[in-house]
DRENDO-1510 file (C-alpha; in Angstrom, 1 decimal, always signed):
<recs>
REC; n; res; u; v; w
REC; 1; UNK; +82.8; +90.6; +74.7 .
REC; 2; UNK; +79.6; +89.9; +76.6 .
REC; 3; UNK; +76.8; +88.2; +74.8 .
REC; 4; UNK; +73.8; +90.5; +74.2 .
REC; 5; UNK; +70.7; +89.4; +76.1 .
REC; 6; UNK; +67.5; +89.3; +74.2 .
REC; 7; UNK; +65.1; +90.6; +76.8 .
REC; 8; UNK; +62.0; +89.8; +74.7 .
REC; 9; UNK; +63.0; +86.1; +74.4 .
REC; 10; UNK; +63.7; +85.9; +78.2 .
REC; 11; UNK; +60.3; +87.6; +79.0 .
REC; 12; UNK; +58.6; +84.6; +77.4 .
REC; 13; UNK; +60.4; +82.5; +80.0 .
REC; 14; UNK; +59.4; +84.7; +83.0 .
REC; 15; UNK; +57.2; +83.4; +85.7 .
REC; 16; UNK; +53.4; +83.8; +85.1 .
REC; 17; UNK; +53.6; +85.8; +81.9 .
REC; 18; UNK; +50.2; +85.2; +80.3 .
REC; 19; UNK; +49.7; +84.9; +76.6 .
REC; 20; UNK; +46.0; +85.1; +77.2 .
REC; 21; UNK; +44.7; +88.7; +77.5 .
REC; 22; UNK; +41.8; +87.7; +79.6 .
REC; 23; UNK; +44.1; +86.1; +82.2 .
REC; 24; UNK; +46.2; +89.3; +82.2 .
REC; 25; UNK; +43.1; +91.3; +83.1 .
REC; 26; UNK; +42.3; +88.7; +85.8 .
REC; 27; UNK; +45.7; +89.2; +87.3 .
REC; 28; UNK; +45.3; +93.0; +87.1 .
REC; 29; UNK; +41.9; +92.9; +88.9 .
REC; 30; UNK; +43.4; +90.5; +91.4 .
REC; 31; UNK; +46.0; +93.1; +92.2 .
REC; 32; UNK; +43.4; +95.8; +92.6 .
REC; 33; UNK; +41.3; +93.5; +94.8 .
REC; 34; UNK; +44.3; +92.8; +97.0 .
REC; 35; UNK; +45.0; +96.5; +97.5 .
REC; 36; UNK; +41.3; +97.2; +98.2 .
REC; 37; UNK; +41.3; +94.4; +100.9 .
REC; 38; UNK; +44.7; +95.1; +102.4 .
REC; 39; UNK; +45.3; +98.9; +102.2 .
REC; 40; UNK; +43.6; +101.1; +104.7 .
REC; 41; UNK; +44.9; +104.2; +102.8 .
REC; 42; UNK; +43.4; +103.0; +99.5 .
REC; 43; UNK; +40.0; +102.6; +101.2 .
REC; 44; UNK; +40.3; +106.1; +102.6 .
REC; 45; UNK; +41.3; +107.5; +99.3 .
REC; 46; UNK; +38.3; +105.8; +97.6 .
REC; 47; UNK; +35.9; +107.3; +100.2 .
REC; 48; UNK; +37.4; +110.8; +99.4 .
REC; 49; UNK; +37.1; +110.0; +95.7 .
REC; 50; UNK; +33.4; +109.1; +95.8 .
REC; 51; UNK; +32.7; +112.1; +98.1 .
REC; 52; UNK; +34.4; +114.4; +95.7 .
REC; 53; UNK; +32.4; +113.0; +92.7 .
REC; 54; UNK; +29.2; +113.4; +94.6 .
REC; 55; UNK; +30.1; +117.0; +95.6 .
REC; 56; UNK; +30.9; +117.7; +92.0 .
REC; 57; UNK; +27.5; +116.3; +90.9 .
REC; 58; UNK; +25.7; +118.4; +93.6 .
REC; 59; UNK; +27.6; +121.6; +92.6 .
REC; 60; UNK; +27.0; +120.9; +88.9 .
REC; 61; UNK; +30.7; +121.3; +87.9 .
REC; 62; UNK; +31.5; +121.3; +84.2 .
REC; 63; UNK; +32.4; +118.3; +82.2 .
REC; 64; UNK; +36.0; +119.5; +81.8 .
REC; 65; UNK; +36.3; +119.9; +85.6 .
REC; 66; UNK; +34.9; +116.3; +86.0 .
REC; 67; UNK; +37.6; +115.1; +83.7 .
REC; 68; UNK; +40.3; +116.9; +85.8 .
REC; 69; UNK; +38.7; +115.5; +89.0 .
REC; 70; UNK; +38.7; +111.9; +87.7 .
REC; 71; UNK; +42.2; +112.2; +86.4 .
REC; 72; UNK; +43.4; +113.5; +89.7 .
REC; 73; UNK; +41.6; +110.8; +91.6 .
REC; 74; UNK; +43.1; +108.1; +89.3 .
REC; 75; UNK; +46.6; +109.4; +89.8 .
REC; 76; UNK; +46.3; +109.1; +93.6 .
REC; 77; UNK; +44.8; +105.6; +93.4 .
REC; 78; UNK; +47.5; +104.5; +90.8 .
REC; 79; UNK; +50.3; +105.8; +93.0 .
REC; 80; UNK; +48.8; +104.0; +96.1 .
REC; 81; UNK; +48.8; +100.7; +94.2 .
REC; 82; UNK; +52.4; +101.3; +93.1 .
REC; 83; UNK; +53.3; +102.2; +96.7 .
REC; 84; UNK; +51.8; +98.9; +97.9 .
REC; 85; UNK; +53.7; +97.0; +95.2 .
REC; 86; UNK; +57.0; +98.7; +96.1 .
REC; 87; UNK; +56.5; +98.1; +99.8 .
REC; 88; UNK; +55.7; +94.4; +99.1 .
REC; 89; UNK; +58.8; +93.9; +97.0 .
REC; 90; UNK; +61.0; +95.6; +99.6 .
REC; 91; UNK; +59.5; +93.4; +102.3 .
REC; 92; UNK; +60.2; +90.3; +100.2 .
REC; 93; UNK; +63.8; +91.2; +99.6 .
REC; 94; UNK; +64.8; +92.4; +103.1 .
REC; 95; UNK; +62.6; +90.0; +105.1 .
REC; 96; UNK; +62.6; +91.2; +108.7 .
REC; 97; UNK; +66.0; +92.9; +108.5 .
REC; 98; UNK; +66.4; +96.6; +108.8 .
REC; 99; UNK; +67.9; +98.3; +105.7 .
REC; 100; UNK; +68.4; +102.0; +105.2 .
REC; 101; UNK; +67.9; +101.5; +101.5 .
REC; 102; UNK; +64.6; +99.7; +102.1 .
REC; 103; UNK; +63.5; +102.5; +104.3 .
REC; 104; UNK; +64.4; +105.1; +101.7 .
REC; 105; UNK; +62.5; +103.1; +99.0 .
REC; 106; UNK; +59.4; +102.7; +101.2 .
REC; 107; UNK; +59.5; +106.3; +102.4 .
REC; 108; UNK; +59.9; +107.8; +98.9 .
REC; 109; UNK; +57.1; +105.8; +97.4 .
REC; 110; UNK; +54.8; +106.9; +100.3 .
REC; 111; UNK; +56.0; +110.4; +99.7 .
REC; 112; UNK; +54.9; +110.2; +96.0 .
REC; 113; UNK; +51.4; +109.3; +97.2 .
REC; 114; UNK; +51.4; +112.1; +99.7 .
REC; 115; UNK; +52.4; +114.6; +97.0 .
REC; 116; UNK; +49.6; +113.3; +94.7 .
REC; 117; UNK; +47.2; +113.6; +97.6 .
REC; 118; UNK; +48.2; +117.2; +98.3 .
REC; 119; UNK; +47.8; +117.9; +94.6 .
REC; 120; UNK; +44.3; +116.5; +94.7 .
REC; 121; UNK; +43.4; +118.8; +97.5 .
REC; 122; UNK; +44.7; +121.8; +95.5 .
REC; 123; UNK; +42.7; +120.6; +92.5 .
REC; 124; UNK; +39.5; +120.2; +94.6 .
REC; 125; UNK; +39.9; +123.7; +96.1 .
REC; 126; UNK; +40.3; +125.1; +92.5 .
REC; 127; UNK; +37.2; +123.3; +91.3 .
REC; 128; UNK; +34.9; +123.5; +94.3 .
REC; 129; UNK; +35.6; +126.8; +96.1 .
REC; 130; UNK; +34.2; +129.0; +93.2 .
REC; 131; UNK; +31.0; +126.9; +93.1 .
REC; 132; UNK; +30.6; +127.0; +96.9 .
REC; 133; UNK; +31.1; +130.8; +96.9 .
REC; 134; UNK; +28.2; +131.1; +94.5 .
REC; 135; UNK; +25.9; +129.4; +97.1 .
REC; 136; UNK; +26.5; +132.2; +99.6 .
</recs>
């Protein structure tokens, strides 16, 4: 019979697991900083996010619509960070060799970001179009 592995004990042994919560936040902000510096799409999504928030302010959308807007923006940004992470892991594993499984992994993670982006456009139309109609 195989010996059970205690995953919690092994986690203590894993590379760069921080017991200091402030160091953990530092690592997290470092990851966000990396994506901000290296991902063109993340920058584009941030521009759209800020533009949407400004439009929402100018159109005086309700607080509940602001919450929906912010949650939608965050979902796209979170998925873009996960997409970058997945692509980096895949590149690390396959190096410069072609692999159909690597392609599938990268394409599907990019597809998740695309679906979230399409969803954000639908949400924006739902929130902004009625307010814009009132202006005319």
